[in-house]
PyMOL commands that place a pseudoatom at each C-alpha (Angstrom):
pseudoatom trace, name=CA, resn=UNK, resi=1, chain=A, elem=C, hetatm=0, pos=[-14.521, 6.843, -5.011]
pseudoatom trace, name=CA, resn=UNK, resi=2, chain=A, elem=C, hetatm=0, pos=[-17.460, 5.752, -2.911]
pseudoatom trace, name=CA, resn=UNK, resi=3, chain=A, elem=C, hetatm=0, pos=[-19.884, 8.196, -4.495]
pseudoatom trace, name=CA, resn=UNK, resi=4, chain=A, elem=C, hetatm=0, pos=[-19.824, 11.092, -6.936]
pseudoatom trace, name=CA, resn=UNK, resi=5, chain=A, elem=C, hetatm=0, pos=[-22.560, 13.172, -8.467]
pseudoatom trace, name=CA, resn=UNK, resi=6, chain=A, elem=C, hetatm=0, pos=[-23.957, 16.639, -9.198]
pseudoatom trace, name=CA, resn=UNK, resi=7, chain=A, elem=C, hetatm=0, pos=[-27.181, 18.584, -8.825]
pseudoatom trace, name=CA, resn=UNK, resi=8, chain=A, elem=C, hetatm=0, pos=[-28.814, 18.558, -12.254]
pseudoatom trace, name=CA, resn=UNK, resi=9, chain=A, elem=C, hetatm=0, pos=[-31.048, 21.475, -11.323]
pseudoatom trace, name=CA, resn=UNK, resi=10, chain=A, elem=C, hetatm=0, pos=[-28.087, 23.685, -12.140]
pseudoatom trace, name=CA, resn=UNK, resi=11, chain=A, elem=C, hetatm=0, pos=[-27.290, 23.985, -15.824]
pseudoatom trace, name=CA, resn=UNK, resi=12, chain=A, elem=C, hetatm=0, pos=[-23.490, 23.824, -15.519]
pseudoatom trace, name=CA, resn=UNK, resi=13, chain=A, elem=C, hetatm=0, pos=[-23.314, 21.193, -12.781]
pseudoatom trace, name=CA, resn=UNK, resi=14, chain=A, elem=C, hetatm=0, pos=[-22.683, 18.251, -15.117]
pseudoatom trace, name=CA, resn=UNK, resi=15, chain=A, elem=C, hetatm=0, pos=[-19.942, 20.080, -17.009]
pseudoatom trace, name=CA, resn=UNK, resi=16, chain=A, elem=C, hetatm=0, pos=[-18.305, 21.302, -13.797]
pseudoatom trace, name=CA, resn=UNK, resi=17, chain=A, elem=C, hetatm=0, pos=[-18.225, 17.746, -12.457]
pseudoatom trace, name=CA, resn=UNK, resi=18, chain=A, elem=C, hetatm=0, pos=[-16.679, 16.510, -15.690]
pseudoatom trace, name=CA, resn=UNK, resi=19, chain=A, elem=C, hetatm=0, pos=[-14.026, 19.223, -15.421]
pseudoatom trace, name=CA, resn=UNK, resi=20, chain=A, elem=C, hetatm=0, pos=[-13.157, 18.171, -11.858]
pseudoatom trace, name=CA, resn=UNK, resi=21, chain=A, elem=C, hetatm=0, pos=[-12.817, 14.520, -12.878]
pseudoatom trace, name=CA, resn=UNK, resi=22, chain=A, elem=C, hetatm=0, pos=[-10.706, 15.430, -15.905]
pseudoatom trace, name=CA, resn=UNK, resi=23, chain=A, elem=C, hetatm=0, pos=[-8.407, 17.616, -13.806]
pseudoatom trace, name=CA, resn=UNK, resi=24, chain=A, elem=C, hetatm=0, pos=[-7.974, 14.916, -11.152]
pseudoatom trace, name=CA, resn=UNK, resi=25, chain=A, elem=C, hetatm=0, pos=[-7.068, 12.253, -13.671]
pseudoatom trace, name=CA, resn=UNK, resi=26, chain=A, elem=C, hetatm=0, pos=[-4.768, 14.320, -15.888]
pseudoatom trace, name=CA, resn=UNK, resi=27, chain=A, elem=C, hetatm=0, pos=[-2.975, 16.515, -13.361]
pseudoatom trace, name=CA, resn=UNK, resi=28, chain=A, elem=C, hetatm=0, pos=[-2.904, 14.761, -9.996]
pseudoatom trace, name=CA, resn=UNK, resi=29, chain=A, elem=C, hetatm=0, pos=[0.601, 13.408, -9.425]
pseudoatom trace, name=CA, resn=UNK, resi=30, chain=A, elem=C, hetatm=0, pos=[0.186, 11.884, -5.977]
pseudoatom trace, name=CA, resn=UNK, resi=31, chain=A, elem=C, hetatm=0, pos=[-0.258, 8.254, -4.974]
pseudoatom trace, name=CA, resn=UNK, resi=32, chain=A, elem=C, hetatm=0, pos=[-3.862, 7.319, -5.546]
pseudoatom trace, name=CA, resn=UNK, resi=33, chain=A, elem=C, hetatm=0, pos=[-6.153, 4.703, -6.939]
pseudoatom trace, name=CA, resn=UNK, resi=34, chain=A, elem=C, hetatm=0, pos=[-9.889, 4.670, -7.590]
pseudoatom trace, name=CA, resn=UNK, resi=35, chain=A, elem=C, hetatm=0, pos=[-12.399, 1.848, -7.943]
pseudoatom trace, name=CA, resn=UNK, resi=36, chain=A, elem=C, hetatm=0, pos=[-14.804, 2.867, -10.692]
pseudoatom trace, name=CA, resn=UNK, resi=37, chain=A, elem=C, hetatm=0, pos=[-17.410, 1.653, -13.146]
pseudoatom trace, name=CA, resn=UNK, resi=38, chain=A, elem=C, hetatm=0, pos=[-19.870, 2.900, -15.761]
pseudoatom trace, name=CA, resn=UNK, resi=39, chain=A, elem=C, hetatm=0, pos=[-19.697, 6.655, -16.480]
pseudoatom trace, name=CA, resn=UNK, resi=40, chain=A, elem=C, hetatm=0, pos=[-16.717, 7.347, -14.208]
pseudoatom trace, name=CA, resn=UNK, resi=41, chain=A, elem=C, hetatm=0, pos=[-14.768, 4.508, -15.807]
pseudoatom trace, name=CA, resn=UNK, resi=42, chain=A, elem=C, hetatm=0, pos=[-15.486, 6.150, -19.151]
pseudoatom trace, name=CA, resn=UNK, resi=43, chain=A, elem=C, hetatm=0, pos=[-13.754, 9.331, -18.005]
pseudoatom trace, name=CA, resn=UNK, resi=44, chain=A, elem=C, hetatm=0, pos=[-10.703, 7.446, -16.759]
pseudoatom trace, name=CA, resn=UNK, resi=45, chain=A, elem=C, hetatm=0, pos=[-10.393, 5.802, -20.165]
pseudoatom trace, name=CA, resn=UNK, resi=46, chain=A, elem=C, hetatm=0, pos=[-10.959, 9.073, -21.992]
pseudoatom trace, name=CA, resn=UNK, resi=47, chain=A, elem=C, hetatm=0, pos=[-8.369, 11.017, -20.024]
pseudoatom trace, name=CA, resn=UNK, resi=48, chain=A, elem=C, hetatm=0, pos=[-5.660, 8.347, -20.112]
pseudoatom trace, name=CA, resn=UNK, resi=49, chain=A, elem=C, hetatm=0, pos=[-5.955, 6.714, -16.704]
pseudoatom trace, name=CA, resn=UNK, resi=50, chain=A, elem=C, hetatm=0, pos=[-4.146, 3.395, -16.176]
pseudoatom trace, name=CA, resn=UNK, resi=51, chain=A, elem=C, hetatm=0, pos=[-6.145, 0.284, -15.214]
pseudoatom trace, name=CA, resn=UNK, resi=52, chain=A, elem=C, hetatm=0, pos=[-4.481, -1.683, -12.423]
pseudoatom trace, name=CA, resn=UNK, resi=53, chain=A, elem=C, hetatm=0, pos=[-4.410, -5.464, -13.095]
pseudoatom trace, name=CA, resn=UNK, resi=54, chain=A, elem=C, hetatm=0, pos=[-7.350, -7.180, -11.408]
pseudoatom trace, name=CA, resn=UNK, resi=55, chain=A, elem=C, hetatm=0, pos=[-5.025, -9.687, -9.756]
pseudoatom trace, name=CA, resn=UNK, resi=56, chain=A, elem=C, hetatm=0, pos=[-4.216, -6.906, -7.261]
pseudoatom trace, name=CA, resn=UNK, resi=57, chain=A, elem=C, hetatm=0, pos=[-7.812, -5.827, -6.627]
pseudoatom trace, name=CA, resn=UNK, resi=58, chain=A, elem=C, hetatm=0, pos=[-8.359, -8.019, -3.569]
pseudoatom trace, name=CA, resn=UNK, resi=59, chain=A, elem=C, hetatm=0, pos=[-5.124, -6.699, -2.002]
pseudoatom trace, name=CA, resn=UNK, resi=60, chain=A, elem=C, hetatm=0, pos=[-5.975, -3.035, -2.542]
pseudoatom trace, name=CA, resn=UNK, resi=61, chain=A, elem=C, hetatm=0, pos=[-9.586, -3.438, -1.444]
pseudoatom trace, name=CA, resn=UNK, resi=62, chain=A, elem=C, hetatm=0, pos=[-9.064, -5.976, 1.300]
pseudoatom trace, name=CA, resn=UNK, resi=63, chain=A, elem=C, hetatm=0, pos=[-12.078, -7.861, -0.085]
pseudoatom trace, name=CA, resn=UNK, resi=64, chain=A, elem=C, hetatm=0, pos=[-12.773, -11.016, -2.086]
pseudoatom trace, name=CA, resn=UNK, resi=65, chain=A, elem=C, hetatm=0, pos=[-13.294, -10.482, -5.820]
pseudoatom trace, name=CA, resn=UNK, resi=66, chain=A, elem=C, hetatm=0, pos=[-13.896, -12.629, -8.895]
pseudoatom trace, name=CA, resn=UNK, resi=67, chain=A, elem=C, hetatm=0, pos=[-11.456, -11.548, -11.603]
pseudoatom trace, name=CA, resn=UNK, resi=68, chain=A, elem=C, hetatm=0, pos=[-12.558, -11.415, -15.235]
pseudoatom trace, name=CA, resn=UNK, resi=69, chain=A, elem=C, hetatm=0, pos=[-10.583, -12.604, -18.237]
pseudoatom trace, name=CA, resn=UNK, resi=70, chain=A, elem=C, hetatm=0, pos=[-9.800, -9.113, -19.582]
pseudoatom trace, name=CA, resn=UNK, resi=71, chain=A, elem=C, hetatm=0, pos=[-7.194, -8.696, -16.832]
pseudoatom trace, name=CA, resn=UNK, resi=72, chain=A, elem=C, hetatm=0, pos=[-8.679, -5.450, -15.514]
pseudoatom trace, name=CA, resn=UNK, resi=73, chain=A, elem=C, hetatm=0, pos=[-12.307, -5.910, -14.470]
pseudoatom trace, name=CA, resn=UNK, resi=74, chain=A, elem=C, hetatm=0, pos=[-13.653, -7.971, -11.589]
pseudoatom trace, name=CA, resn=UNK, resi=75, chain=A, elem=C, hetatm=0, pos=[-16.948, -8.623, -9.848]
pseudoatom trace, name=CA, resn=UNK, resi=76, chain=A, elem=C, hetatm=0, pos=[-17.622, -8.147, -6.134]
pseudoatom trace, name=CA, resn=UNK, resi=77, chain=A, elem=C, hetatm=0, pos=[-20.555, -7.861, -3.744]
pseudoatom trace, name=CA, resn=UNK, resi=78, chain=A, elem=C, hetatm=0, pos=[-21.320, -4.373, -2.451]
pseudoatom trace, name=CA, resn=UNK, resi=79, chain=A, elem=C, hetatm=0, pos=[-23.714, -2.944, 0.100]
pseudoatom trace, name=CA, resn=UNK, resi=80, chain=A, elem=C, hetatm=0, pos=[-26.177, -4.329, 2.603]
pseudoatom trace, name=CA, resn=UNK, resi=81, chain=A, elem=C, hetatm=0, pos=[-27.981, -6.325, -0.078]
pseudoatom trace, name=CA, resn=UNK, resi=82, chain=A, elem=C, hetatm=0, pos=[-24.661, -7.719, -1.368]
pseudoatom trace, name=CA, resn=UNK, resi=83, chain=A, elem=C, hetatm=0, pos=[-25.529, -6.991, -4.978]
pseudoatom trace, name=CA, resn=UNK, resi=84, chain=A, elem=C, hetatm=0, pos=[-22.778, -7.988, -7.418]
pseudoatom trace, name=CA, resn=UNK, resi=85, chain=A, elem=C, hetatm=0, pos=[-21.181, -5.225, -9.500]
pseudoatom trace, name=CA, resn=UNK, resi=86, chain=A, elem=C, hetatm=0, pos=[-18.474, -5.176, -12.159]
pseudoatom trace, name=CA, resn=UNK, resi=87, chain=A, elem=C, hetatm=0, pos=[-15.657, -2.793, -11.219]
pseudoatom trace, name=CA, resn=UNK, resi=88, chain=A, elem=C, hetatm=0, pos=[-12.145, -1.805, -12.261]
pseudoatom trace, name=CA, resn=UNK, resi=89, chain=A, elem=C, hetatm=0, pos=[-9.354, 0.026, -10.423]
pseudoatom trace, name=CA, resn=UNK, resi=90, chain=A, elem=C, hetatm=0, pos=[-7.518, 2.872, -12.106]
pseudoatom trace, name=CA, resn=UNK, resi=91, chain=A, elem=C, hetatm=0, pos=[-4.246, 4.339, -10.965]
pseudoatom trace, name=CA, resn=UNK, resi=92, chain=A, elem=C, hetatm=0, pos=[-1.686, 6.842, -12.139]
pseudoatom trace, name=CA, resn=UNK, resi=93, chain=A, elem=C, hetatm=0, pos=[-1.518, 8.648, -15.435]
pseudoatom trace, name=CA, resn=UNK, resi=94, chain=A, elem=C, hetatm=0, pos=[2.284, 8.598, -15.225]
pseudoatom trace, name=CA, resn=UNK, resi=95, chain=A, elem=C, hetatm=0, pos=[3.535, 5.182, -16.361]
pseudoatom trace, name=CA, resn=UNK, resi=96, chain=A, elem=C, hetatm=0, pos=[6.706, 5.340, -14.247]
pseudoatom trace, name=CA, resn=UNK, resi=97, chain=A, elem=C, hetatm=0, pos=[4.700, 5.869, -11.055]
pseudoatom trace, name=CA, resn=UNK, resi=98, chain=A, elem=C, hetatm=0, pos=[2.285, 3.165, -12.095]
pseudoatom trace, name=CA, resn=UNK, resi=99, chain=A, elem=C, hetatm=0, pos=[5.122, 0.656, -12.499]
pseudoatom trace, name=CA, resn=UNK, resi=100, chain=A, elem=C, hetatm=0, pos=[6.499, 1.639, -9.091]
pseudoatom trace, name=CA, resn=UNK, resi=101, chain=A, elem=C, hetatm=0, pos=[3.128, 1.006, -7.444]
pseudoatom trace, name=CA, resn=UNK, resi=102, chain=A, elem=C, hetatm=0, pos=[2.775, -2.340, -9.117]
pseudoatom trace, name=CA, resn=UNK, resi=103, chain=A, elem=C, hetatm=0, pos=[6.163, -3.376, -7.752]
pseudoatom trace, name=CA, resn=UNK, resi=104, chain=A, elem=C, hetatm=0, pos=[5.165, -2.257, -4.241]
pseudoatom trace, name=CA, resn=UNK, resi=105, chain=A, elem=C, hetatm=0, pos=[1.861, -4.130, -4.415]
pseudoatom trace, name=CA, resn=UNK, resi=106, chain=A, elem=C, hetatm=0, pos=[3.641, -7.220, -5.691]
pseudoatom trace, name=CA, resn=UNK, resi=107, chain=A, elem=C, hetatm=0, pos=[6.208, -7.010, -2.880]
pseudoatom trace, name=CA, resn=UNK, resi=108, chain=A, elem=C, hetatm=0, pos=[3.396, -6.593, -0.356]
pseudoatom trace, name=CA, resn=UNK, resi=109, chain=A, elem=C, hetatm=0, pos=[1.591, -9.654, -1.683]
pseudoatom trace, name=CA, resn=UNK, resi=110, chain=A, elem=C, hetatm=0, pos=[4.725, -11.773, -1.403]
pseudoatom trace, name=CA, resn=UNK, resi=111, chain=A, elem=C, hetatm=0, pos=[5.386, -10.519, 2.117]
pseudoatom trace, name=CA, resn=UNK, resi=112, chain=A, elem=C, hetatm=0, pos=[1.845, -11.260, 3.316]
pseudoatom trace, name=CA, resn=UNK, resi=113, chain=A, elem=C, hetatm=0, pos=[2.114, -14.793, 1.948]
pseudoatom trace, name=CA, resn=UNK, resi=114, chain=A, elem=C, hetatm=0, pos=[5.136, -15.281, 4.182]
pseudoatom trace, name=CA, resn=UNK, resi=115, chain=A, elem=C, hetatm=0, pos=[3.940, -13.717, 7.423]
pseudoatom trace, name=CA, resn=UNK, resi=116, chain=A, elem=C, hetatm=0, pos=[0.367, -15.054, 7.295]
pseudoatom trace, name=CA, resn=UNK, resi=117, chain=A, elem=C, hetatm=0, pos=[1.688, -18.592, 7.413]
pseudoatom trace, name=CA, resn=UNK, resi=118, chain=A, elem=C, hetatm=0, pos=[3.993, -20.079, 9.969]
pseudoatom trace, name=CA, resn=UNK, resi=119, chain=A, elem=C, hetatm=0, pos=[7.608, -18.974, 9.946]
pseudoatom trace, name=CA, resn=UNK, resi=120, chain=A, elem=C, hetatm=0, pos=[9.824, -21.191, 7.879]
pseudoatom trace, name=CA, resn=UNK, resi=121, chain=A, elem=C, hetatm=0, pos=[11.763, -23.745, 9.898]
pseudoatom trace, name=CA, resn=UNK, resi=122, chain=A, elem=C, hetatm=0, pos=[14.980, -22.249, 8.558]
pseudoatom trace, name=CA, resn=UNK, resi=123, chain=A, elem=C, hetatm=0, pos=[14.155, -19.065, 10.489]
pseudoatom trace, name=CA, resn=UNK, resi=124, chain=A, elem=C, hetatm=0, pos=[13.174, -20.660, 13.775]
pseudoatom trace, name=CA, resn=UNK, resi=125, chain=A, elem=C, hetatm=0, pos=[16.370, -22.691, 13.770]
pseudoatom trace, name=CA, resn=UNK, resi=126, chain=A, elem=C, hetatm=0, pos=[18.566, -19.603, 13.389]
pseudoatom trace, name=CA, resn=UNK, resi=127, chain=A, elem=C, hetatm=0, pos=[20.619, -18.090, 16.213]
pseudoatom trace, name=CA, resn=UNK, resi=128, chain=A, elem=C, hetatm=0, pos=[18.329, -16.266, 18.630]
pseudoatom trace, name=CA, resn=UNK, resi=129, chain=A, elem=C, hetatm=0, pos=[19.660, -12.790, 17.823]
pseudoatom trace, name=CA, resn=UNK, resi=130, chain=A, elem=C, hetatm=0, pos=[19.038, -13.280, 14.092]
pseudoatom trace, name=CA, resn=UNK, resi=131, chain=A, elem=C, hetatm=0, pos=[15.567, -14.712, 14.605]
pseudoatom trace, name=CA, resn=UNK, resi=132, chain=A, elem=C, hetatm=0, pos=[14.696, -11.757, 16.872]
pseudoatom trace, name=CA, resn=UNK, resi=133, chain=A, elem=C, hetatm=0, pos=[15.969, -9.362, 14.203]
pseudoatom trace, name=CA, resn=UNK, resi=134, chain=A, elem=C, hetatm=0, pos=[13.431, -10.746, 11.714]
pseudoatom trace, name=CA, resn=UNK, resi=135, chain=A, elem=C, hetatm=0, pos=[10.715, -10.669, 14.385]
pseudoatom trace, name=CA, resn=UNK, resi=136, chain=A, elem=C, hetatm=0, pos=[11.415, -7.005, 15.159]
pseudoatom trace, name=CA, resn=UNK, resi=137, chain=A, elem=C, hetatm=0, pos=[11.338, -5.935, 11.510]
pseudoatom trace, name=CA, resn=UNK, resi=138, chain=A, elem=C, hetatm=0, pos=[8.102, -7.851, 10.974]
pseudoatom trace, name=CA, resn=UNK, resi=139, chain=A, elem=C, hetatm=0, pos=[6.416, -6.040, 13.864]
pseudoatom trace, name=CA, resn=UNK, resi=140, chain=A, elem=C, hetatm=0, pos=[7.499, -2.604, 12.671]
pseudoatom trace, name=CA, resn=UNK, resi=141, chain=A, elem=C, hetatm=0, pos=[6.172, -3.538, 9.245]
pseudoatom trace, name=CA, resn=UNK, resi=142, chain=A, elem=C, hetatm=0, pos=[2.800, -4.514, 10.740]
pseudoatom trace, name=CA, resn=UNK, resi=143, chain=A, elem=C, hetatm=0, pos=[2.646, -1.273, 12.730]
pseudoatom trace, name=CA, resn=UNK, resi=144, chain=A, elem=C, hetatm=0, pos=[3.289, 0.733, 9.569]
pseudoatom trace, name=CA, resn=UNK, resi=145, chain=A, elem=C, hetatm=0, pos=[1.093, -1.035, 7.028]
pseudoatom trace, name=CA, resn=UNK, resi=146, chain=A, elem=C, hetatm=0, pos=[-1.654, -2.584, 9.144]
pseudoatom trace, name=CA, resn=UNK, resi=147, chain=A, elem=C, hetatm=0, pos=[-2.010, -0.083, 12.001]
pseudoatom trace, name=CA, resn=UNK, resi=148, chain=A, elem=C, hetatm=0, pos=[-1.258, 3.018, 9.960]
pseudoatom trace, name=CA, resn=UNK, resi=149, chain=A, elem=C, hetatm=0, pos=[1.655, 4.211, 12.103]
pseudoatom trace, name=CA, resn=UNK, resi=150, chain=A, elem=C, hetatm=0, pos=[3.661, 6.443, 9.794]
pseudoatom trace, name=CA, resn=UNK, resi=151, chain=A, elem=C, hetatm=0, pos=[6.404, 7.682, 12.128]
pseudoatom trace, name=CA, resn=UNK, resi=152, chain=A, elem=C, hetatm=0, pos=[9.061, 5.630, 13.847]
pseudoatom trace, name=CA, resn=UNK, resi=153, chain=A, elem=C, hetatm=0, pos=[9.851, 6.113, 17.506]
pseudoatom trace, name=CA, resn=UNK, resi=154, chain=A, elem=C, hetatm=0, pos=[13.532, 6.867, 18.190]
pseudoatom trace, name=CA, resn=UNK, resi=155, chain=A, elem=C, hetatm=0, pos=[13.819, 3.569, 20.079]
pseudoatom trace, name=CA, resn=UNK, resi=156, chain=A, elem=C, hetatm=0, pos=[12.380, 1.757, 17.062]
pseudoatom trace, name=CA, resn=UNK, resi=157, chain=A, elem=C, hetatm=0, pos=[14.990, 3.344, 14.811]
pseudoatom trace, name=CA, resn=UNK, resi=158, chain=A, elem=C, hetatm=0, pos=[17.813, 2.151, 17.070]
pseudoatom trace, name=CA, resn=UNK, resi=159, chain=A, elem=C, hetatm=0, pos=[16.378, -1.364, 17.278]
pseudoatom trace, name=CA, resn=UNK, resi=160, chain=A, elem=C, hetatm=0, pos=[15.650, -1.553, 13.523]
pseudoatom trace, name=CA, resn=UNK, resi=161, chain=A, elem=C, hetatm=0, pos=[19.138, -0.309, 12.646]
pseudoatom trace, name=CA, resn=UNK, resi=162, chain=A, elem=C, hetatm=0, pos=[20.639, -2.924, 14.936]
pseudoatom trace, name=CA, resn=UNK, resi=163, chain=A, elem=C, hetatm=0, pos=[18.436, -5.648, 13.412]
pseudoatom trace, name=CA, resn=UNK, resi=164, chain=A, elem=C, hetatm=0, pos=[19.422, -4.667, 9.857]
pseudoatom trace, name=CA, resn=UNK, resi=165, chain=A, elem=C, hetatm=0, pos=[23.109, -4.619, 10.776]
pseudoatom trace, name=CA, resn=UNK, resi=166, chain=A, elem=C, hetatm=0, pos=[22.879, -8.047, 12.430]
pseudoatom trace, name=CA, resn=UNK, resi=167, chain=A, elem=C, hetatm=0, pos=[21.253, -9.490, 9.317]
pseudoatom trace, name=CA, resn=UNK, resi=168, chain=A, elem=C, hetatm=0, pos=[23.745, -7.726, 7.043]
pseudoatom trace, name=CA, resn=UNK, resi=169, chain=A, elem=C, hetatm=0, pos=[26.713, -9.123, 8.982]
pseudoatom trace, name=CA, resn=UNK, resi=170, chain=A, elem=C, hetatm=0, pos=[25.304, -12.631, 9.358]
pseudoatom trace, name=CA, resn=UNK, resi=171, chain=A, elem=C, hetatm=0, pos=[27.234, -14.825, 6.854]
pseudoatom trace, name=CA, resn=UNK, resi=172, chain=A, elem=C, hetatm=0, pos=[24.224, -16.888, 5.803]
pseudoatom trace, name=CA, resn=UNK, resi=173, chain=A, elem=C, hetatm=0, pos=[21.973, -13.939, 4.955]
pseudoatom trace, name=CA, resn=UNK, resi=174, chain=A, elem=C, hetatm=0, pos=[23.306, -13.652, 1.411]
pseudoatom trace, name=CA, resn=UNK, resi=175, chain=A, elem=C, hetatm=0, pos=[22.255, -17.229, 0.590]
pseudoatom trace, name=CA, resn=UNK, resi=176, chain=A, elem=C, hetatm=0, pos=[18.963, -17.141, 2.487]
pseudoatom trace, name=CA, resn=UNK, resi=177, chain=A, elem=C, hetatm=0, pos=[16.136, -15.556, 0.493]
pseudoatom trace, name=CA, resn=UNK, resi=178, chain=A, elem=C, hetatm=0, pos=[13.963, -14.834, 3.526]
pseudoatom trace, name=CA, resn=UNK, resi=179, chain=A, elem=C, hetatm=0, pos=[16.770, -13.283, 5.569]
pseudoatom trace, name=CA, resn=UNK, resi=180, chain=A, elem=C, hetatm=0, pos=[17.712, -11.124, 2.588]
pseudoatom trace, name=CA, resn=UNK, resi=181, chain=A, elem=C, hetatm=0, pos=[14.091, -10.033, 2.289]
pseudoatom trace, name=CA, resn=UNK, resi=182, chain=A, elem=C, hetatm=0, pos=[13.879, -9.064, 5.973]
pseudoatom trace, name=CA, resn=UNK, resi=183, chain=A, elem=C, hetatm=0, pos=[17.140, -7.124, 5.724]
pseudoatom trace, name=CA, resn=UNK, resi=184, chain=A, elem=C, hetatm=0, pos=[15.898, -5.206, 2.684]
pseudoatom trace, name=CA, resn=UNK, resi=185, chain=A, elem=C, hetatm=0, pos=[12.503, -4.568, 4.302]
pseudoatom trace, name=CA, resn=UNK, resi=186, chain=A, elem=C, hetatm=0, pos=[14.229, -3.189, 7.397]
pseudoatom trace, name=CA, resn=UNK, resi=187, chain=A, elem=C, hetatm=0, pos=[16.303, -0.853, 5.229]
pseudoatom trace, name=CA, resn=UNK, resi=188, chain=A, elem=C, hetatm=0, pos=[13.147, 0.234, 3.405]
pseudoatom trace, name=CA, resn=UNK, resi=189, chain=A, elem=C, hetatm=0, pos=[11.279, 0.998, 6.647]
pseudoatom trace, name=CA, resn=UNK, resi=190, chain=A, elem=C, hetatm=0, pos=[14.194, 3.011, 8.017]
pseudoatom trace, name=CA, resn=UNK, resi=191, chain=A, elem=C, hetatm=0, pos=[14.185, 5.044, 4.814]
pseudoatom trace, name=CA, resn=UNK, resi=192, chain=A, elem=C, hetatm=0, pos=[10.395, 5.312, 4.494]
pseudoatom trace, name=CA, resn=UNK, resi=193, chain=A, elem=C, hetatm=0, pos=[9.310, 6.171, 8.048]
pseudoatom trace, name=CA, resn=UNK, resi=194, chain=A, elem=C, hetatm=0, pos=[10.406, 9.542, 9.454]
pseudoatom trace, name=CA, resn=UNK, resi=195, chain=A, elem=C, hetatm=0, pos=[11.562, 9.640, 13.077]
pseudoatom trace, name=CA, resn=UNK, resi=196, chain=A, elem=C, hetatm=0, pos=[8.974, 10.986, 15.504]
pseudoatom trace, name=CA, resn=UNK, resi=197, chain=A, elem=C, hetatm=0, pos=[10.287, 14.157, 17.111]
pseudoatom trace, name=CA, resn=UNK, resi=198, chain=A, elem=C, hetatm=0, pos=[9.570, 14.395, 20.822]
pseudoatom trace, name=CA, resn=UNK, resi=199, chain=A, elem=C, hetatm=0, pos=[9.380, 17.883, 22.320]
pseudoatom trace, name=CA, resn=UNK, resi=200, chain=A, elem=C, hetatm=0, pos=[9.440, 18.623, 26.037]
pseudoatom trace, name=CA, resn=UNK, resi=201, chain=A, elem=C, hetatm=0, pos=[6.911, 21.345, 26.796]
pseudoatom trace, name=CA, resn=UNK, resi=202, chain=A, elem=C, hetatm=0, pos=[7.474, 23.507, 29.845]
pseudoatom trace, name=CA, resn=UNK, resi=203, chain=A, elem=C, hetatm=0, pos=[4.892, 25.470, 31.785]
pseudoatom trace, name=CA, resn=UNK, resi=204, chain=A, elem=C, hetatm=0, pos=[6.242, 28.691, 30.232]
pseudoatom trace, name=CA, resn=UNK, resi=205, chain=A, elem=C, hetatm=0, pos=[5.281, 27.464, 26.787]
pseudoatom trace, name=CA, resn=UNK, resi=206, chain=A, elem=C, hetatm=0, pos=[1.600, 27.758, 27.703]
pseudoatom trace, name=CA, resn=UNK, resi=207, chain=A, elem=C, hetatm=0, pos=[1.908, 31.355, 28.911]
for i in range(1, 207): cmd.bond("trace and resi %d" % i, "trace and resi %d" % (i + 1))
show_as sticks, trace
zoom trace
């Protein structure tokens, strides 16, 4: 929520805005989160929103924050003048969905810690086909989460399936935490990303 407001020249504007906020918080069942403060934060509290722990704020925002001791609020600089504001992130009203998001965010944080550093020596010393399997899954992950590519090319599906199978059949995968993680991430991506359907269009289709 970058900005929200109403025209106070109209008598019912304030109440209509409150009704919209209330409806969004209580009835919206999709995947969302909102960074709020002040009056809007009041409405999230009033209508049973769930505050997301501030330890995840920097991940969701992609910005540096200073977390506060209450576990929810944090401070960060905003705008051209870089003024510091106290904010909080609210998520789902449904507790089950909230827990699922927290697990995803936690998994993402752990993954980024791994791929932002150098690959562990135990990976680079693996057989070439196994190392390439982890490399392939990592690149599909980056395409999905960093570049916003939500559909998988048919060739990607074939390559990802092969990579997952190689990891699954490699005897040492079960005892190697990183290999197990890559195998499970590959399975997740194959399940999460729909296959892009390619259609051949003939000249008659335009007539």
